[in-house]
C-alpha positions in Angstrom: 32.1 40.5 -37.1 33.6 37.6 -38.4 32.2 35.0 -40.7 32.7 32.4 -38.4 30.5 34.5 -35.6 28.0 35.0 -38.6 27.7 31.4 -39.2 26.8 30.7 -35.7 24.4 33.3 -35.7 22.5 32.2 -38.5 22.6 28.5 -37.1 20.8 30.0 -33.8 18.6 32.4 -35.5 15.3 31.0 -33.9 16.7 31.0 -30.4 18.1 34.4 -30.3 16.2 36.8 -27.9 15.0 40.0 -29.7 16.7 42.1 -27.3 20.1 41.0 -29.0 18.8 41.4 -32.3 18.3 44.7 -31.5 21.6 45.4 -30.3 23.3 43.4 -33.3 21.0 45.1 -35.7 23.1 48.5 -34.8 26.1 46.9 -36.8 25.9 49.1 -40.4 25.5 46.9 -43.0 28.5 47.8 -44.6 30.4 46.4 -42.3 28.9 42.7 -42.4 30.8 40.1 -43.8 30.1 38.8 -47.3 27.8 41.7 -48.5 29.2 45.0 -46.8 31.8 45.8 -49.6 29.0 45.5 -52.4 26.4 47.0 -50.1 28.5 50.3 -49.7 29.4 50.5 -53.5 25.7 50.3 -54.7 24.5 52.7 -52.1 27.2 55.4 -53.6 26.2 54.1 -56.9 22.2 54.9 -56.1 22.9 58.6 -55.3 25.2 59.4 -58.0 23.0 57.9 -60.6 20.0 60.1 -61.0 22.7 63.4 -61.4 24.4 61.7 -64.4 23.5 63.0 -68.0 21.8 60.4 -70.1 25.0 59.4 -71.7 26.5 59.0 -68.7 23.5 56.7 -67.6 24.4 54.7 -70.8 27.8 54.3 -70.1 27.3 53.2 -66.7 24.8 50.5 -68.0 26.8 49.3 -70.5 29.9 48.8 -68.3 28.0 46.7 -65.9 26.0 44.8 -68.7 29.1 44.2 -70.3 31.2 42.5 -67.6 28.0 40.1 -67.3 27.4 39.6 -71.0 31.4 38.7 -71.4 31.2 36.5 -68.3 28.2 34.3 -70.1 29.8 34.4 -73.9 32.8 32.9 -72.7 31.8 30.5 -70.0 28.7 29.2 -70.2 27.6 26.9 -72.8 23.9 28.1 -73.7 24.6 31.8 -74.2 27.8 30.8 -76.0 25.9 28.9 -78.7 22.7 31.1 -78.6 25.0 34.3 -79.4 27.5 32.5 -81.8 24.3 30.9 -83.7 23.1 34.8 -84.0 26.3 35.7 -85.5 27.4 37.9 -82.3 31.2 38.3 -81.5 32.2 40.0 -78.0 33.6 42.8 -79.9 30.2 43.8 -81.9 28.8 44.9 -78.3 30.7 48.0 -77.9 28.7 50.5 -76.7 25.1 50.9 -75.4 23.1 51.2 -78.5 24.5 47.8 -79.3 22.5 45.7 -76.4 19.7 45.6 -78.4 21.3 43.4 -80.9 21.4 40.7 -78.4 18.9 38.1 -78.5 16.0 38.4 -75.9 15.3 35.1 -74.0 12.2 33.7 -72.3 11.7 31.7 -69.2 10.7 28.5 -71.6 14.3 28.9 -73.3 15.5 28.5 -69.9 13.7 25.6 -68.8 14.1 23.8 -72.0 18.2 23.8 -71.1 19.7 21.7 -68.3 20.8 23.7 -65.3 24.5 23.2 -65.5 24.4 24.2 -69.4 23.3 27.9 -68.5 25.2 28.3 -65.1 28.7 28.5 -63.9 30.2 27.1 -60.8 30.3 30.3 -58.9 31.7 29.7 -55.3 29.1 29.3 -52.8 26.2 29.4 -55.3 23.0 28.5 -54.0 19.7 27.0 -56.0 16.5 28.6 -56.1 13.4 28.2 -57.8 10.5 30.7 -58.9 7.2 30.3 -60.6 6.0 33.8 -60.5 2.3 34.4 -61.3 2.2 31.7 -64.1 2.9 29.0 -62.0 5.5 27.6 -64.8 8.8 26.9 -62.9 12.2 27.9 -62.9 14.9 26.8 -61.2 18.3 28.5 -61.3 21.6 29.3 -58.9 22.1 32.7 -57.5 25.3 34.5 -56.5 26.1 35.4 -53.6 26.9 38.9 -54.7 22.7 39.1 -54.8 22.8 40.3 -51.3 25.0 43.0 -50.8 23.4 44.5 -54.0 19.6 43.6 -52.9 19.9 45.3 -49.4 21.4 48.6 -51.0 18.4 49.1 -53.1 16.1 47.8 -50.4 17.1 50.2 -47.7 17.0 53.0 -50.3 13.4 52.6 -51.1 12.1 51.9 -47.8 13.8 54.9 -46.2 11.5 56.3 -48.0 8.9 55.5 -45.0 11.7 56.2 -42.4 12.5 52.7 -42.3 16.0 52.1 -40.9 17.6 48.4 -40.3 17.2 48.9 -36.8 13.4 49.2 -36.6 11.4 45.7 -36.1 9.0 44.5 -38.7 6.5 41.7 -39.2 6.8 39.8 -42.3 4.0 38.0 -44.1 5.4 35.2 -46.3 5.0 31.8 -47.1 7.4 30.0 -45.5 6.6 26.8 -43.8 9.3 27.2 -40.6 7.9 29.4 -38.6 7.9 28.2 -35.0 5.4 29.0 -32.2 3.1 31.1 -34.4 5.6 34.0 -34.4 9.2 33.7 -34.9 11.8 36.2 -34.8 14.5 36.3 -37.4 17.8 37.9 -36.4 19.1 38.0 -40.3 16.3 40.2 -41.3 15.4 41.8 -37.6 12.1 40.8 -38.3 9.0 39.0 -36.4 7.7 36.2 -39.2 4.0 35.7 -38.8 2.6 32.0 -39.3 0.5 32.8 -42.2 -1.1 29.0 -41.9 -1.6 29.0 -38.6 -4.7 30.0 -36.2 -4.8 33.7 -36.2 -6.2 34.1 -32.6 -3.3 32.3 -31.4 -0.9 34.2 -33.6 -2.1 37.4 -32.4 -1.6 36.3 -28.6 1.8 35.3 -29.5 2.3 38.7 -30.8 0.4 40.8 -28.3 3.2 39.4 -25.8 5.8 40.7 -27.9 4.3 44.0 -29.2 3.8 44.8 -25.2 7.8 44.8 -25.1 8.9 46.1 -28.6 7.4 48.4 -30.9 6.7 46.9 -34.4 7.5 49.5 -36.6 6.6 48.2 -40.4 4.8 45.4 -42.1 6.0 43.6 -45.0 4.9 40.9 -47.2 1.9 39.5 -49.7 -1.1 42.6 -49.8 -3.4 39.7 -49.7 -2.1 38.3 -46.0 -1.5 41.6 -44.6 -5.0 42.5 -45.5 -6.4 39.6 -43.6 -4.4 40.0 -40.7 -6.0 43.8 -40.3 -9.3 42.6 -41.0 -9.0 40.0 -37.9 -7.2 42.6 -36.0 -10.3 45.0 -36.6 -12.9 42.3 -35.8 -11.2 40.5 -32.8 -8.2 41.9 -31.5 -8.8 45.5 -30.3 -6.0 45.8 -27.7 -3.2 44.4 -30.3 -4.8 46.9 -32.8 -4.6 49.6 -30.4 -1.0 49.0 -29.8 0.0 48.5 -33.7 -1.3 51.7 -34.6 0.6 53.3 -31.9 3.7 52.2 -33.2 3.1 51.2 -37.4 4.7 53.6 -39.7 4.1 51.8 -43.1 3.7 48.6 -45.0 6.0 47.4 -47.5 4.1 45.2 -50.3 5.7 42.8 -52.2 5.4 39.6 -54.2 1.7 40.2 -55.6 0.1 43.3 -57.3 -0.9 45.5 -54.6 -4.6 45.6 -55.6 -6.4 48.7 -54.3 -8.9 46.5 -52.2 -6.1 44.6 -50.1 -4.1 48.2 -49.7 -7.0 50.2 -48.9 -8.0 47.8 -46.3 -4.3 48.1 -44.5 -4.1 51.9 -45.0 -7.5 52.3 -43.3 -7.3 49.8 -40.5 -3.7 50.7 -39.3 -3.7 54.3 -40.5 -0.6 53.9 -42.0 0.9 54.3 -45.9 1.8 51.4 -48.0 4.6 51.5 -50.4 4.7 48.9 -53.8 7.9 47.9 -55.1 8.3 45.8 -58.0 11.0 42.8 -57.9 11.8 39.0 -58.8 13.4 35.8 -57.6 15.4 36.4 -60.6 16.9 39.8 -59.7 17.0 41.3 -62.7 14.8 44.4 -62.7 13.5 46.4 -59.1 11.4 49.1 -59.0 10.0 51.5 -56.2 6.1 53.4 -56.5 7.3 57.0 -57.6 3.7 57.7 -57.7 0.8 55.1 -56.7 1.1 52.1 -59.0 3.7 53.8 -61.0 6.9 52.2 -60.6 10.4 54.3 -61.0 13.1 51.6 -62.0 16.4 51.3 -60.1 18.9 51.0 -63.6 22.0 50.2 -60.6 20.2 47.1 -60.0 19.9 45.1 -63.2 19.4 46.8 -66.7 15.3 47.0 -67.2 14.5 47.6 -70.9 10.8 48.0 -72.4 10.3 46.0 -75.4 7.6 45.7 -78.0 6.4 42.0 -78.3 3.6 42.2 -80.6 0.6 43.7 -78.9 2.3 44.3 -75.7 5.2 46.2 -74.4 6.9 43.8 -72.0 9.6 44.4 -69.3 12.9 42.7 -69.9 16.0 42.7 -67.3 19.3 41.6 -67.1 20.7 40.9 -63.7 24.3 42.5 -62.9 24.9 40.6 -60.0 24.2 37.1 -61.1 27.5 35.4 -62.3 26.5 31.7 -61.2 23.4 31.7 -63.8 23.3 34.6 -65.6 20.0 36.2 -67.2 20.5 38.6 -69.8 17.5 40.1 -71.8 15.3 38.1 -69.6 11.8 38.4 -70.6 9.7 39.0 -67.3 6.6 37.9 -69.5 5.1 41.3 -67.1 3.1 43.3 -69.3 3.8 47.0 -68.6 3.0 50.5 -69.9 5.8 52.8 -70.5 5.3 56.4 -68.3 8.6 57.6 -69.2 11.8 56.8 -71.3 14.9 58.8 -72.5 17.4 57.4 -75.2 16.3 53.8 -74.3 16.6 54.4 -70.5 13.8 53.4 -68.8 12.7 55.5 -66.2 8.8 54.7 -65.1 6.5 52.4 -66.0 2.8 50.8 -64.7 2.2 47.3 -64.6 -0.4 46.7 -67.0 -1.7 43.3 -65.9 -1.5 42.9 -62.1 -1.0 39.7 -60.3 -3.7 39.1 -57.8 -4.2 37.6 -54.7 -5.5 34.3 -54.8 -6.5 31.9 -51.8 -8.1 28.6 -51.1 -9.5 27.7 -47.9 -8.2 25.4 -44.8 -10.4 23.5 -42.5 -10.6 26.1 -40.2 -12.0 28.1 -42.9 -8.6 30.3 -42.9 -7.2 31.6 -46.6 -4.4 30.0 -47.3 -2.8 32.4 -50.0 -1.5 30.4 -53.0 1.6 33.0 -53.7 3.0 32.0 -50.3 2.0 28.3 -50.3 3.3 27.5 -53.6 6.6 30.0 -53.9 7.3 31.0 -50.3 8.7 27.0 -49.8 10.8 24.9 -51.4 9.0 22.2 -53.5 10.7 19.2 -55.4 7.4 19.1 -57.3 8.6 22.4 -58.9 12.0 20.2 -60.0 9.7 17.6 -62.0 6.7 20.0 -63.3 6.6 22.3 -66.0 3.3 24.0 -64.7 1.6 24.1 -61.4 -1.8 24.6 -60.7 -4.5 24.5 -57.7 -8.2 23.6 -57.6 -10.4 23.3 -54.3 -14.3 22.3 -55.1 -14.5 21.8 -50.7 -13.1 23.6 -47.8 -10.1 21.9 -46.6 -9.5 19.7 -50.1 -7.6 20.9 -52.7 -5.9 19.5 -56.0 -2.4 19.9 -57.4 -2.3 20.1 -60.9 1.0 19.5 -62.6 2.2 19.3 -65.9 5.1 16.9 -66.2 6.5 14.2 -68.6 8.1 12.4 -65.6 6.3 9.3 -63.9 7.0 9.6 -60.2 4.8 7.5 -58.3 4.6 9.6 -55.0 4.2 13.1 -56.3 2.9 13.8 -52.8 6.3 13.5 -51.2 7.4 16.3 -53.6 5.2 18.9 -52.3 5.7 20.7 -49.1 2.1 20.3 -47.6 3.6 20.8 -43.6 1.7 23.1 -41.1 -1.2 23.5 -43.5 -4.5 22.5 -42.6 -5.7 21.2 -46.1 -5.5 17.5 -47.4 -3.9 17.7 -50.7 -4.4 15.4 -53.4 -2.5 15.5 -57.1 -3.4 14.8 -60.5 -1.0 14.9 -63.6 -2.3 17.0 -66.9 -1.1 17.1 -70.0 -1.3 20.7 -70.5 -1.9 23.6 -68.3 -5.8 25.2 -68.0 -6.1 28.4 -69.4 -8.2 31.4 -69.2 -10.5 32.5 -72.1 -7.9 35.1 -73.0 -4.9 32.6 -73.0 -3.9 33.3 -69.4 -2.6 30.7 -66.8 -3.8 31.4 -63.4 -2.8 29.7 -60.2 -6.0 28.7 -59.1 -8.7 27.2 -61.5 -11.8 25.6 -61.5 -12.1 21.9 -62.6 -15.4 19.9 -63.2 
């Protein structure tokens, strides 16, 4: 498939019929433009890695790490200054054990540095932002190499539940661009469920599709999938019967897989669930080896467990982002190490999980804050240090933001399309903390 054809397919994504998507999904990923070569290489790397000796694993991690480190040292001002100030020369980092001598960076370090000073003009780079569970936004450029690496690992772990790229998924994310309740996404061969719309209308549209095509997997926010499952059990007997006859599993992402949500999904649909750990930053990816115990893909990026005072934090390095490299980046997620071998982290538990947090719209529909804030691009992220949400009445919500900018129309920087909520905005001097010092997305204010 040529690049021009692929570009045309992307532009007409929402207009293409599902039957054509099924035909196109048969094209192996290794032949797809822009990602096929790395996708195939990483598939082989994943297969080989577990069979290597610990010395071989360390060498493979070091070789991949050094490519990013050298690039950042020689071409990106933020890292050049950081490493030279620390007295580190390129030749000092000459083996796996020397990686620990490189300074760890925080999200705040990056936020405090202008984007271009920590980036490099890789061809085809694109800007993204992430807030994580803390609500502290970070913008950076992503390297197109991400996709080949990402899909190789995602397909590897999803295959554990029988998934192949030819099988249709129903996805629950925070995007605001879903047309007509359920929209077919050609690129991901998925149906996108509009989590902001009336669930009854969504389900009517979905049922008409399910009568023609088998939906075999669910994917997305555990909180949103759980709400969908409950709605089906209470109000959609025909749709529930149909889905139970075709579903094979659910992949839970972006939120901590709360037992309450996941048990609801498993019991109502009678399917297994799989949780996986990952970030927009593409530093760490891990999949459940046992329930709530995550096995690290050290082929995806270099994941480390680092003692940071009273906690053990997960630190990661992205192997395939040369546009805005993240090297020894503290994810700020506290973990418990389950298995580590000579500095190579194998398995961990998340010590403090991220919870699904909701607000209610005018129709008493629960709106996931993960989806609302981080599933769509808000320009407000570019001028704010922290974003939190407060709700005192159904259908009304206040966006609290910490910013030193003095814009007059902050509401124009917030994408509230397709959400039945009236938003107001208030600038605050500092984020609102819990008693334990944490920053939650959902807060109560008097």
